[in-house]
Structures are given as structure tokens and as C-alpha cells.
C-alpha positions as a Python dict, from the first residue, in 0.01 Angstrom:
ca = {
    (1, 'M'): (0, 0, 0),
    (2, 'S'): (-6, 97, -365),
    (3, 'A'): (264, 299, -533),
    (4, 'S'): (32, 584, -623),
    (5, 'R'): (135, 944, -669),
    (6, 'K'): (209, 1105, -335),
    (7, 'D'): (93, 1464, -341),
    (8, 'E'): (-55, 1511, 6),
    (9, 'T'): (139, 1659, 298),
    (10, 'I'): (80, 1624, 671),
    (11, 'S'): (283, 1826, 921),
    (12, 'L'): (355, 1681, 1262),
    (13, 'R'): (505, 1830, 1572),
    (14, 'M'): (685, 1599, 1813),
    (15, 'D'): (958, 1612, 2071),
    (16, 'A'): (1315, 1523, 1979),
    (17, 'R'): (1308, 1193, 2167),
    (18, 'T'): (1003, 1071, 1976),
    (19, 'R'): (1159, 1176, 1647),
    (20, 'E'): (1481, 991, 1736),
    (21, 'V'): (1299, 668, 1821),
    (22, 'I'): (1103, 685, 1495),
    (23, 'S'): (1418, 761, 1297),
    (24, 'R'): (1604, 468, 1453),
    (25, 'A'): (1317, 229, 1385),
    (26, 'A'): (1289, 348, 1025),
    (27, 'A'): (1663, 300, 975),
    (28, 'I'): (1647, -53, 1115),
    (29, 'C'): (1369, -131, 866),
    (30, 'G'): (1565, 29, 582),
    (31, 'K'): (1292, 285, 523),
    (32, 'S'): (1272, 659, 517),
    (33, 'V'): (1103, 824, 813),
    (34, 'T'): (819, 925, 580),
    (35, 'S'): (767, 568, 455),
    (36, 'F'): (791, 425, 804),
    (37, 'M'): (541, 671, 951),
    (38, 'T'): (303, 642, 656),
    (39, 'E'): (297, 262, 676),
    (40, 'A'): (256, 266, 1053),
    (41, 'A'): (-25, 521, 1041),
    (42, 'Y'): (-198, 340, 755),
    (43, 'S'): (-181, 6, 936),
    (44, 'S'): (-313, 162, 1257),
    (45, 'A'): (-594, 335, 1068),
    (46, 'Q'): (-701, 10, 898),
    (47, 'K'): (-707, -173, 1231),
    (48, 'E'): (-911, 102, 1392),
    (49, 'L'): (-1162, 108, 1107),
    (50, 'L'): (-1199, -270, 1112),
    (51, 'D'): (-1253, -263, 1489),
    (52, 'H'): (-1543, -23, 1438),
    (53, 'R'): (-1700, -183, 1133),
    (54, 'F'): (-2078, -149, 1132),
    (55, 'V'): (-2286, -447, 1028),
    (56, 'G'): (-2643, -351, 955),
    (57, 'V'): (-2920, -609, 974),
    (58, 'D'): (-3295, -583, 967),
    (59, 'A'): (-3495, -588, 1290),
    (60, 'T'): (-3593, -955, 1257),
    (61, 'V'): (-3233, -1072, 1237),
    (62, 'F'): (-3125, -837, 1517),
    (63, 'D'): (-3404, -962, 1746),
    (64, 'A'): (-3319, -1327, 1673),
    (65, 'V'): (-2952, -1274, 1755),
    (66, 'E'): (-3035, -1074, 2066),
    (67, 'T'): (-3266, -1354, 2185),
    (68, 'L'): (-2994, -1616, 2136),
    (69, 'L'): (-2738, -1404, 2319),
    (70, 'S'): (-2969, -1340, 2614),
    (71, 'E'): (-3032, -1711, 2676),
    (72, 'P'): (-2839, -1878, 2958),
    (73, 'A'): (-2519, -2051, 2854),
    (74, 'K'): (-2543, -2422, 2776),
    (75, 'V'): (-2287, -2680, 2880),
    (76, 'H'): (-2152, -2879, 2588),
    (77, 'P'): (-2017, -3209, 2724),
    (78, 'R'): (-1768, -3258, 2440),
    (79, 'L'): (-1614, -2915, 2509),
    (80, 'V'): (-1594, -2993, 2880),
    (81, 'E'): (-1409, -3317, 2793),
    (82, 'L'): (-1173, -3129, 2563),
    (83, 'F'): (-1082, -2870, 2825),
    (84, 'K'): (-1028, -3138, 3090),
    (85, 'A'): (-805, -3346, 2864),
    (86, 'N'): (-434, -3335, 2934),
    (87, 'R'): (-266, -3266, 2602),
    (88, 'E'): (111, -3264, 2562),
    (89, 'W'): (99, -2962, 2332),
    (90, 'I'): (-85, -2750, 2588),
    (91, 'D'): (138, -2568, 2838),
}
């Protein structure tokens, strides 16, 4: 996050237990409660927005993708071999 001027205020109400957990976590991170909560909220907001990103395409592209997705799955022999292979690095 940038170090821009902070002139906006948000008031929150929470129970004492929630406040204590947040305060302890902020202290462990060496941050103020405000910094900790701001960073956590910002990170959560970015994730939420990315999860709901809209990708617009014209009808031709949409129809082509929809057609491909509605086709039955195809077996790819090389993938079948890969998944059957016993690899040491796979648990």
C-alpha cells in the first residue's frame, strides 16, 4: 500500500474479545491496530474484487467458449500416463 495521506476515518464496533485478538496479532506483527486492520481489510478487499472480476467478450467469443465447455471431456493418454506414474516427489 502506498504511503499516501490518511484523512479518512472508519468507526467500528466490536466485542472486547475480538479487539483483544486483533490487538495481539498487531503487536506480534509490530504494527499499530490501525495499520494491521487497514492492511488486512485492504488485502481482503483486493481478493474479493479479483474473485469477482468481470471479463466482457463479444457474443461470438462467448458462444465459441460455451460450445467448447459443453463438449464431453476427452481423455488425453499422456495425462493418464502422468497420473498413473509413481513419482517419488508425490505423497
